[in-house]
CHARMM-style PDB file with segment names, atoms N, HN, CA, C and O in Angstrom:
ATOM      1  N   MET     1     110.413 -91.253  22.861  1.00  0.00      PROA
ATOM      2  CA  MET     1     110.771 -92.924  22.077  1.00  0.00      PROA
ATOM      3  C   MET     1     111.553 -93.340  23.501  1.00  0.00      PROA
ATOM      4  O   MET     1     112.198 -92.572  24.215  1.00  0.00      PROA
ATOM      5  N   ARG     2     111.339 -94.624  23.692  1.00  0.00      PROA
ATOM      6  HN  ARG     2     110.815 -95.248  23.112  1.00  0.00      PROA
ATOM      7  CA  ARG     2     111.861 -95.163  24.851  1.00  0.00      PROA
ATOM      8  C   ARG     2     113.159 -96.042  24.200  1.00  0.00      PROA
ATOM      9  O   ARG     2     113.379 -96.537  23.095  1.00  0.00      PROA
ATOM     10  N   LYS     3     113.895 -95.969  25.480  1.00  0.00      PROA
ATOM     11  HN  LYS     3     113.716 -95.568  26.379  1.00  0.00      PROA
ATOM     12  CA  LYS     3     115.210 -96.453  25.217  1.00  0.00      PROA
ATOM     13  C   LYS     3     115.128 -98.132  25.215  1.00  0.00      PROA
ATOM     14  O   LYS     3     114.654 -98.436  26.310  1.00  0.00      PROA
ATOM     15  N   LEU     4     115.314 -98.973  24.672  1.00  0.00      PROA
ATOM     16  HN  LEU     4     115.698 -98.726  23.782  1.00  0.00      PROA
ATOM     17  CA  LEU     4     115.468-100.437  24.860  1.00  0.00      PROA
ATOM     18  C   LEU     4     117.302-100.851  25.531  1.00  0.00      PROA
ATOM     19  O   LEU     4     118.397-100.483  25.104  1.00  0.00      PROA
ATOM     20  N   ASN     5     117.057-101.435  26.302  1.00  0.00      PROA
ATOM     21  HN  ASN     5     116.168-101.734  26.648  1.00  0.00      PROA
ATOM     22  CA  ASN     5     118.417-102.200  26.790  1.00  0.00      PROA
ATOM     23  C   ASN     5     118.629-103.318  26.033  1.00  0.00      PROA
ATOM     24  O   ASN     5     117.643-103.857  25.532  1.00  0.00      PROA
ATOM     25  N   SER     6     120.200-103.976  25.768  1.00  0.00      PROA
ATOM     26  HN  SER     6     121.001-103.538  26.175  1.00  0.00      PROA
ATOM     27  CA  SER     6     120.351-105.171  25.445  1.00  0.00      PROA
ATOM     28  C   SER     6     121.382-105.919  26.555  1.00  0.00      PROA
ATOM     29  O   SER     6     121.589-105.328  27.615  1.00  0.00      PROA
ATOM     30  N   LYS     7     121.880-106.930  26.361  1.00  0.00      PROA
ATOM     31  HN  LYS     7     121.711-107.410  25.501  1.00  0.00      PROA
ATOM     32  CA  LYS     7     122.657-107.403  27.331  1.00  0.00      PROA
ATOM     33  C   LYS     7     124.039-107.180  26.750  1.00  0.00      PROA
ATOM     34  O   LYS     7     125.005-106.913  27.465  1.00  0.00      PROA
ATOM     35  N   SER     8     124.106-107.303  25.375  1.00  0.00      PROA
ATOM     36  HN  SER     8     123.322-107.520  24.795  1.00  0.00      PROA
ATOM     37  CA  SER     8     125.446-107.096  24.695  1.00  0.00      PROA
ATOM     38  C   SER     8     125.709-105.823  24.024  1.00  0.00      PROA
ATOM     39  O   SER     8     126.700-105.402  23.428  1.00  0.00      PROA
ATOM     40  N   GLY     9     124.317-105.212  24.332  1.00  0.00      PROA
ATOM     41  HN  GLY     9     123.512-105.553  24.817  1.00  0.00      PROA
ATOM     42  CA  GLY     9     124.675-103.465  23.522  1.00  0.00      PROA
ATOM     43  C   GLY     9     124.308-103.624  21.798  1.00  0.00      PROA
ATOM     44  O   GLY     9     124.182-102.506  21.299  1.00  0.00      PROA
ATOM     45  N   CYS    10     124.175-104.390  21.120  1.00  0.00      PROA
ATOM     46  HN  CYS    10     124.278-105.298  21.526  1.00  0.00      PROA
ATOM     47  CA  CYS    10     123.927-104.796  19.764  1.00  0.00      PROA
ATOM     48  C   CYS    10     122.365-104.110  19.567  1.00  0.00      PROA
ATOM     49  O   CYS    10     121.319-104.201  20.210  1.00  0.00      PROA
ATOM     50  N   ALA    11     122.771-103.386  18.347  1.00  0.00      PROA
ATOM     51  HN  ALA    11     123.620-103.312  17.824  1.00  0.00      PROA
ATOM     52  CA  ALA    11     121.370-103.003  17.914  1.00  0.00      PROA
ATOM     53  C   ALA    11     120.457-103.726  17.139  1.00  0.00      PROA
ATOM     54  O   ALA    11     119.255-103.484  17.036  1.00  0.00      PROA
ATOM     55  N   VAL    12     121.108-104.659  16.578  1.00  0.00      PROA
ATOM     56  HN  VAL    12     122.085-104.856  16.662  1.00  0.00      PROA
ATOM     57  CA  VAL    12     120.509-105.891  15.844  1.00  0.00      PROA
ATOM     58  C   VAL    12     119.587-106.600  17.157  1.00  0.00      PROA
ATOM     59  O   VAL    12     118.367-106.442  17.100  1.00  0.00      PROA
ATOM     60  N   GLU    13     120.019-107.177  18.030  1.00  0.00      PROA
ATOM     61  HN  GLU    13     121.009-107.305  18.076  1.00  0.00      PROA
ATOM     62  CA  GLU    13     119.494-107.516  19.197  1.00  0.00      PROA
ATOM     63  C   GLU    13     117.999-107.142  19.656  1.00  0.00      PROA
ATOM     64  O   GLU    13     116.978-107.830  19.659  1.00  0.00      PROA
ATOM     65  N   VAL    14     118.201-105.971  19.998  1.00  0.00      PROA
ATOM     66  HN  VAL    14     119.030-105.412  19.996  1.00  0.00      PROA
ATOM     67  CA  VAL    14     117.065-104.910  20.041  1.00  0.00      PROA
ATOM     68  C   VAL    14     116.144-105.112  19.143  1.00  0.00      PROA
ATOM     69  O   VAL    14     114.957-105.339  19.379  1.00  0.00      PROA
ATOM     70  N   THR    15     116.693-105.031  18.021  1.00  0.00      PROA
ATOM     71  HN  THR    15     117.657-104.847  17.829  1.00  0.00      PROA
ATOM     72  CA  THR    15     115.529-104.828  16.511  1.00  0.00      PROA
ATOM     73  C   THR    15     114.911-106.363  16.596  1.00  0.00      PROA
ATOM     74  O   THR    15     113.728-106.567  16.322  1.00  0.00      PROA
ATOM     75  N   LEU    16     115.555-107.125  16.884  1.00  0.00      PROA
ATOM     76  HN  LEU    16     116.516-106.959  17.106  1.00  0.00      PROA
ATOM     77  CA  LEU    16     115.004-108.655  16.687  1.00  0.00      PROA
ATOM     78  C   LEU    16     114.228-108.974  17.937  1.00  0.00      PROA
ATOM     79  O   LEU    16     113.535-109.988  18.021  1.00  0.00      PROA
ATOM     80  N   SER    17     114.376-107.949  19.069  1.00  0.00      PROA
ATOM     81  HN  SER    17     114.939-107.126  19.001  1.00  0.00      PROA
ATOM     82  CA  SER    17     113.558-108.252  20.164  1.00  0.00      PROA
ATOM     83  C   SER    17     112.338-108.130  19.899  1.00  0.00      PROA
ATOM     84  O   SER    17     111.564-109.085  19.959  1.00  0.00      PROA
ATOM     85  N   VAL    18     111.921-106.726  19.508  1.00  0.00      PROA
ATOM     86  HN  VAL    18     112.549-105.950  19.460  1.00  0.00      PROA
ATOM     87  CA  VAL    18     110.772-105.832  19.312  1.00  0.00      PROA
ATOM     88  C   VAL    18     110.093-106.602  18.048  1.00  0.00      PROA
ATOM     89  O   VAL    18     108.951-107.001  18.272  1.00  0.00      PROA
ATOM     90  N   MET    19     110.536-106.826  16.966  1.00  0.00      PROA
ATOM     91  HN  MET    19     111.464-106.502  16.785  1.00  0.00      PROA
ATOM     92  CA  MET    19     110.102-107.477  15.973  1.00  0.00      PROA
ATOM     93  C   MET    19     109.430-109.082  16.386  1.00  0.00      PROA
ATOM     94  O   MET    19     109.980-110.009  16.979  1.00  0.00      PROA
ATOM     95  N   GLY    20     108.031-108.984  15.815  1.00  0.00      PROA
ATOM     96  HN  GLY    20     107.584-108.230  15.333  1.00  0.00      PROA
ATOM     97  CA  GLY    20     107.461-110.327  16.239  1.00  0.00      PROA
ATOM     98  C   GLY    20     108.043-111.653  15.629  1.00  0.00      PROA
ATOM     99  O   GLY    20     108.376-111.528  14.450  1.00  0.00      PROA
ATOM    100  N   GLY    21     108.208-112.711  16.098  1.00  0.00      PROA
ATOM    101  HN  GLY    21     107.938-112.812  17.055  1.00  0.00      PROA
ATOM    102  CA  GLY    21     109.075-114.030  15.573  1.00  0.00      PROA
ATOM    103  C   GLY    21     108.451-114.304  14.219  1.00  0.00      PROA
ATOM    104  O   GLY    21     109.340-114.592  13.418  1.00  0.00      PROA
ATOM    105  N   THR    22     107.252-114.318  13.678  1.00  0.00      PROA
ATOM    106  HN  THR    22     106.530-114.083  14.328  1.00  0.00      PROA
ATOM    107  CA  THR    22     106.854-114.707  12.270  1.00  0.00      PROA
ATOM    108  C   THR    22     107.442-113.872  11.117  1.00  0.00      PROA
ATOM    109  O   THR    22     107.810-114.292  10.020  1.00  0.00      PROA
ATOM    110  N   TRP    23     107.463-112.362  11.665  1.00  0.00      PROA
ATOM    111  HN  TRP    23     107.164-112.020  12.556  1.00  0.00      PROA
ATOM    112  CA  TRP    23     107.670-111.612  10.321  1.00  0.00      PROA
ATOM    113  C   TRP    23     109.104-111.091  10.597  1.00  0.00      PROA
ATOM    114  O   TRP    23     109.510-110.158   9.904  1.00  0.00      PROA
ATOM    115  N   LYS    24     109.917-111.631  11.574  1.00  0.00      PROA
ATOM    116  HN  LYS    24     109.587-112.389  12.137  1.00  0.00      PROA
ATOM    117  CA  LYS    24     111.403-111.142  11.375  1.00  0.00      PROA
ATOM    118  C   LYS    24     112.076-111.531  10.136  1.00  0.00      PROA
ATOM    119  O   LYS    24     112.665-110.599   9.590  1.00  0.00      PROA
ATOM    120  N   PRO    25     112.163-113.012   9.372  1.00  0.00      PROA
ATOM    121  CA  PRO    25     112.913-112.928   8.386  1.00  0.00      PROA
ATOM    122  C   PRO    25     112.310-112.698   7.355  1.00  0.00      PROA
ATOM    123  O   PRO    25     113.031-112.699   6.357  1.00  0.00      PROA
ATOM    124  N   ILE    26     111.051-112.458   7.158  1.00  0.00      PROA
ATOM    125  HN  ILE    26     110.465-112.457   7.968  1.00  0.00      PROA
ATOM    126  CA  ILE    26     110.590-111.918   5.796  1.00  0.00      PROA
ATOM    127  C   ILE    26     110.465-110.301   5.489  1.00  0.00      PROA
ATOM    128  O   ILE    26     110.095-109.756   4.449  1.00  0.00      PROA
ATOM    129  N   ILE    27     110.988-109.585   7.004  1.00  0.00      PROA
ATOM    130  HN  ILE    27     111.288-110.028   7.848  1.00  0.00      PROA
ATOM    131  CA  ILE    27     111.088-108.246   6.956  1.00  0.00      PROA
ATOM    132  C   ILE    27     112.415-108.199   6.856  1.00  0.00      PROA
ATOM    133  O   ILE    27     112.835-107.418   6.002  1.00  0.00      PROA
ATOM    134  N   LEU    28     113.218-108.811   7.482  1.00  0.00      PROA
ATOM    135  HN  LEU    28     112.877-109.446   8.175  1.00  0.00      PROA
ATOM    136  CA  LEU    28     114.701-108.753   7.202  1.00  0.00      PROA
ATOM    137  C   LEU    28     115.297-108.711   5.827  1.00  0.00      PROA
ATOM    138  O   LEU    28     116.255-108.091   5.365  1.00  0.00      PROA
ATOM    139  N   PHE    29     114.160-109.838   5.144  1.00  0.00      PROA
ATOM    140  HN  PHE    29     113.382-110.342   5.519  1.00  0.00      PROA
ATOM    141  CA  PHE    29     114.505-110.491   3.863  1.00  0.00      PROA
ATOM    142  C   PHE    29     114.331-108.970   2.680  1.00  0.00      PROA
ATOM    143  O   PHE    29     115.147-108.560   1.855  1.00  0.00      PROA
ATOM    144  N   HSD    30     113.119-108.493   2.990  1.00  0.00      PROA
ATOM    145  HN  HSD    30     112.456-108.826   3.661  1.00  0.00      PROA
ATOM    146  CA  HSD    30     112.883-107.161   2.138  1.00  0.00      PROA
ATOM    147  C   HSD    30     114.306-105.918   2.161  1.00  0.00      PROA
ATOM    148  O   HSD    30     114.919-105.213   1.359  1.00  0.00      PROA
ATOM    149  N   LEU    31     114.300-106.196   3.462  1.00  0.00      PROA
ATOM    150  HN  LEU    31     113.803-106.768   4.113  1.00  0.00      PROA
ATOM    151  CA  LEU    31     115.278-104.786   3.847  1.00  0.00      PROA
ATOM    152  C   LEU    31     116.801-105.141   3.512  1.00  0.00      PROA
ATOM    153  O   LEU    31     117.649-104.251   3.464  1.00  0.00      PROA
ATOM    154  N   LEU    32     117.088-106.410   3.295  1.00  0.00      PROA
ATOM    155  HN  LEU    32     116.399-107.133   3.334  1.00  0.00      PROA
ATOM    156  CA  LEU    32     118.681-106.860   2.525  1.00  0.00      PROA
ATOM    157  C   LEU    32     118.910-106.125   1.385  1.00  0.00      PROA
ATOM    158  O   LEU    32     120.096-106.202   1.064  1.00  0.00      PROA
ATOM    159  N   ARG    33     118.093-105.278   0.464  1.00  0.00      PROA
ATOM    160  HN  ARG    33     117.130-105.215   0.725  1.00  0.00      PROA
ATOM    161  CA  ARG    33     118.029-104.797  -0.587  1.00  0.00      PROA
ATOM    162  C   ARG    33     118.248-103.206  -0.354  1.00  0.00      PROA
ATOM    163  O   ARG    33     118.672-102.486  -1.258  1.00  0.00      PROA
ATOM    164  N   GLY    34     117.955-102.774   0.798  1.00  0.00      PROA
ATOM    165  HN  GLY    34     117.610-103.358   1.532  1.00  0.00      PROA
ATOM    166  CA  GLY    34     118.279-101.429   1.457  1.00  0.00      PROA
ATOM    167  C   GLY    34     117.093-100.533   1.870  1.00  0.00      PROA
ATOM    168  O   GLY    34     115.957-101.002   1.934  1.00  0.00      PROA
ATOM    169  N   ARG    35     117.310 -99.490   2.096  1.00  0.00      PROA
ATOM    170  HN  ARG    35     118.233 -99.109   2.044  1.00  0.00      PROA
ATOM    171  CA  ARG    35     116.150 -99.120   3.013  1.00  0.00      PROA
ATOM    172  C   ARG    35     114.793 -98.933   2.182  1.00  0.00      PROA
ATOM    173  O   ARG    35     114.825 -98.591   1.000  1.00  0.00      PROA
ATOM    174  N   MET    36     114.048 -99.086   2.613  1.00  0.00      PROA
ATOM    175  HN  MET    36     114.022 -99.364   3.573  1.00  0.00      PROA
ATOM    176  CA  MET    36     112.454 -98.633   2.269  1.00  0.00      PROA
ATOM    177  C   MET    36     111.648 -98.232   2.875  1.00  0.00      PROA
ATOM    178  O   MET    36     111.558 -98.561   4.058  1.00  0.00      PROA
ATOM    179  N   ARG    37     110.811 -97.422   2.328  1.00  0.00      PROA
ATOM    180  HN  ARG    37     110.884 -97.155   1.367  1.00  0.00      PROA
ATOM    181  CA  ARG    37     109.987 -96.784   2.782  1.00  0.00      PROA
ATOM    182  C   ARG    37     108.856 -97.642   3.612  1.00  0.00      PROA
ATOM    183  O   ARG    37     108.508 -98.720   3.128  1.00  0.00      PROA
ATOM    184  N   PHE    38     108.224 -97.160   4.947  1.00  0.00      PROA
ATOM    185  HN  PHE    38     108.506 -96.285   5.340  1.00  0.00      PROA
ATOM    186  CA  PHE    38     107.042 -97.711   5.108  1.00  0.00      PROA
ATOM    187  C   PHE    38     106.462 -98.478   4.493  1.00  0.00      PROA
ATOM    188  O   PHE    38     106.520 -99.707   4.547  1.00  0.00      PROA
ATOM    189  N   SER    39     105.571 -97.516   3.558  1.00  0.00      PROA
ATOM    190  HN  SER    39     105.524 -96.518   3.514  1.00  0.00      PROA
ATOM    191  CA  SER    39     104.775 -97.869   2.733  1.00  0.00      PROA
ATOM    192  C   SER    39     104.985 -99.027   1.546  1.00  0.00      PROA
ATOM    193  O   SER    39     104.112 -99.743   1.057  1.00  0.00      PROA
ATOM    194  N   ASP    40     106.293 -98.995   1.259  1.00  0.00      PROA
ATOM    195  HN  ASP    40     107.003 -98.413   1.656  1.00  0.00      PROA
ATOM    196  CA  ASP    40     106.608 -99.843   0.267  1.00  0.00      PROA
ATOM    197  C   ASP    40     106.913-101.002   0.908  1.00  0.00      PROA
ATOM    198  O   ASP    40     106.681-101.949   0.156  1.00  0.00      PROA
ATOM    199  N   LEU    41     107.378-101.384   2.087  1.00  0.00      PROA
ATOM    200  HN  LEU    41     107.566-100.615   2.698  1.00  0.00      PROA
ATOM    201  CA  LEU    41     107.559-102.323   2.815  1.00  0.00      PROA
ATOM    202  C   LEU    41     105.979-103.022   3.146  1.00  0.00      PROA
ATOM    203  O   LEU    41     105.745-104.222   3.289  1.00  0.00      PROA
ATOM    204  N   GLY    42     105.191-102.109   3.203  1.00  0.00      PROA
ATOM    205  HN  GLY    42     105.382-101.134   3.087  1.00  0.00      PROA
ATOM    206  CA  GLY    42     104.128-102.706   3.176  1.00  0.00      PROA
ATOM    207  C   GLY    42     103.350-103.465   2.168  1.00  0.00      PROA
ATOM    208  O   GLY    42     102.602-104.432   2.314  1.00  0.00      PROA
ATOM    209  N   ARG    43     103.755-102.698   0.949  1.00  0.00      PROA
ATOM    210  HN  ARG    43     104.363-101.913   0.830  1.00  0.00      PROA
ATOM    211  CA  ARG    43     103.451-103.152  -0.257  1.00  0.00      PROA
ATOM    212  C   ARG    43     104.245-104.526  -0.842  1.00  0.00      PROA
ATOM    213  O   ARG    43     103.775-105.272  -1.701  1.00  0.00      PROA
ATOM    214  N   ALA    44     105.419-104.673  -0.252  1.00  0.00      PROA
ATOM    215  HN  ALA    44     105.801-104.067   0.446  1.00  0.00      PROA
ATOM    216  CA  ALA    44     106.313-105.577  -0.653  1.00  0.00      PROA
ATOM    217  C   ALA    44     105.515-106.849   0.373  1.00  0.00      PROA
ATOM    218  O   ALA    44     105.799-107.997   0.032  1.00  0.00      PROA
ATOM    219  N   ILE    45     104.600-106.714   1.524  1.00  0.00      PROA
ATOM    220  HN  ILE    45     104.369-105.781   1.801  1.00  0.00      PROA
ATOM    221  CA  ILE    45     104.379-107.610   2.238  1.00  0.00      PROA
ATOM    222  C   ILE    45     102.838-107.715   2.490  1.00  0.00      PROA
ATOM    223  O   ILE    45     102.215-107.697   3.552  1.00  0.00      PROA
ATOM    224  N   PRO    46     102.509-107.803   1.495  1.00  0.00      PROA
ATOM    225  CA  PRO    46     100.799-107.389   1.840  1.00  0.00      PROA
ATOM    226  C   PRO    46     100.144-108.172   2.808  1.00  0.00      PROA
ATOM    227  O   PRO    46      99.144-107.653   3.304  1.00  0.00      PROA
ATOM    228  N   SER    47     100.450-109.250   3.182  1.00  0.00      PROA
ATOM    229  HN  SER    47     101.262-109.671   2.778  1.00  0.00      PROA
ATOM    230  CA  SER    47      99.550-109.865   4.462  1.00  0.00      PROA
ATOM    231  C   SER    47     100.055-109.565   6.108  1.00  0.00      PROA
ATOM    232  O   SER    47      99.557-110.027   7.135  1.00  0.00      PROA
ATOM    233  N   VAL    48     101.215-108.627   5.962  1.00  0.00      PROA
ATOM    234  HN  VAL    48     101.619-108.252   5.128  1.00  0.00      PROA
ATOM    235  CA  VAL    48     101.782-107.932   7.116  1.00  0.00      PROA
ATOM    236  C   VAL    48     100.949-106.990   7.743  1.00  0.00      PROA
ATOM    237  O   VAL    48     100.832-106.054   6.952  1.00  0.00      PROA
ATOM    238  N   THR    49     100.200-106.731   8.949  1.00  0.00      PROA
ATOM    239  HN  THR    49     100.294-107.491   9.591  1.00  0.00      PROA
ATOM    240  CA  THR    49      99.440-105.766   9.660  1.00  0.00      PROA
ATOM    241  C   THR    49     100.365-104.674   9.608  1.00  0.00      PROA
ATOM    242  O   THR    49     101.591-104.785   9.638  1.00  0.00      PROA
ATOM    243  N   GLN    50      99.551-103.364   9.511  1.00  0.00      PROA
ATOM    244  HN  GLN    50      98.555-103.274   9.487  1.00  0.00      PROA
ATOM    245  CA  GLN    50     100.318-102.046   9.992  1.00  0.00      PROA
ATOM    246  C   GLN    50     100.800-102.233  11.200  1.00  0.00      PROA
ATOM    247  O   GLN    50     102.010-102.059  11.341  1.00  0.00      PROA
ATOM    248  N   ARG    51     100.095-102.580  12.215  1.00  0.00      PROA
ATOM    249  HN  ARG    51      99.111-102.722  12.101  1.00  0.00      PROA
ATOM    250  CA  ARG    51     100.820-102.733  13.308  1.00  0.00      PROA
ATOM    251  C   ARG    51     101.994-103.430  13.834  1.00  0.00      PROA
ATOM    252  O   ARG    51     102.654-103.065  14.807  1.00  0.00      PROA
ATOM    253  N   MET    52     102.238-104.660  12.972  1.00  0.00      PROA
ATOM    254  HN  MET    52     101.702-104.956  12.182  1.00  0.00      PROA
ATOM    255  CA  MET    52     103.423-105.434  12.977  1.00  0.00      PROA
ATOM    256  C   MET    52     104.560-104.469  12.422  1.00  0.00      PROA
ATOM    257  O   MET    52     105.602-104.446  13.076  1.00  0.00      PROA
ATOM    258  N   LEU    53     104.485-103.772  11.434  1.00  0.00      PROA
ATOM    259  HN  LEU    53     103.638-103.791  10.903  1.00  0.00      PROA
ATOM    260  CA  LEU    53     105.282-102.800  10.688  1.00  0.00      PROA
ATOM    261  C   LEU    53     105.748-101.842  11.587  1.00  0.00      PROA
ATOM    262  O   LEU    53     106.947-101.673  11.814  1.00  0.00      PROA
ATOM    263  N   THR    54     104.586-101.026  12.257  1.00  0.00      PROA
ATOM    264  HN  THR    54     103.613-101.163  12.073  1.00  0.00      PROA
ATOM    265  CA  THR    54     105.133-100.145  12.933  1.00  0.00      PROA
ATOM    266  C   THR    54     105.841-100.177  14.410  1.00  0.00      PROA
ATOM    267  O   THR    54     106.508 -99.364  15.050  1.00  0.00      PROA
ATOM    268  N   LEU    55     105.421-101.375  14.618  1.00  0.00      PROA
ATOM    269  HN  LEU    55     104.879-102.036  14.099  1.00  0.00      PROA
ATOM    270  CA  LEU    55     106.493-102.231  15.835  1.00  0.00      PROA
ATOM    271  C   LEU    55     108.321-102.255  15.046  1.00  0.00      PROA
ATOM    272  OT1 LEU    55     109.252-102.777  15.659  1.00  0.00      PROA
TER     273      LEU     55
END
């Protein structure tokens, strides 16, 4: 696994920089309820690609 650096050291900043701009709010909205398995997140957002969820 590669290590990503951020200027502030904030994990949220790194996460948002990795995720695509279009999907950030949608994915985060679904994750606000708590942890979700990869497949559950894919079912919750049927139009997102597997590649985007993997990133």
